C-alpha positions, 0 to 999 in steps of 0.5 A: 499499499503507498504511503499517505502523502499528507503524513509524509508532508507532516514530517520534519525534514531529516536534516533539520533533526540531526546537524553534524559538522561536515567532514573535510571531504565536504569542503573539497566538494564546494566549488566543483559545481552546484552544492546543496546545503541545509540550514538548521531550520530545514531550509535548503539552498542549492546552487553555486555558493555565490547563488546560495549566499544571494538566496540567503541574503534575499530572505534575510531581514534588514540587510537590503542596504548591504551589497553581497560582500557586506552581507557576507561580513554581516553573516560572519559577524552574527555567527560569532556574536550569536553562535560563538563561531568564527567563519573565515570568509576572506578572499579576493572576489565576492565569489571566493568570499561566498565559497569560503562562507559556505564551506565554513557554514558546513564545517562548523555545523551551521549548515549540513550538506 
């Protein structure tokens, strides 16, 4: 007998219930093409790291005045302030900084693959 689709929709995403820091192999995958990350609240972002960070900024409150580099700095500052986590996001380009932010979020457990 097929599963009840309404029951399946009512279940929380598996990634939202068990967040673990990614291993070093996950870092190597970021930058090789599209990436998928799951935030602690279950939201899923897919695409290149630059696309992921743009999408994160799009749904964030109070950051409309920031460009993407400013948003990356803001995310790193808030991670340190509220989570006690240092996210290394230095890089010569916005694209590199976005890649480093996504890697750091995976490495520290703020997101899961």
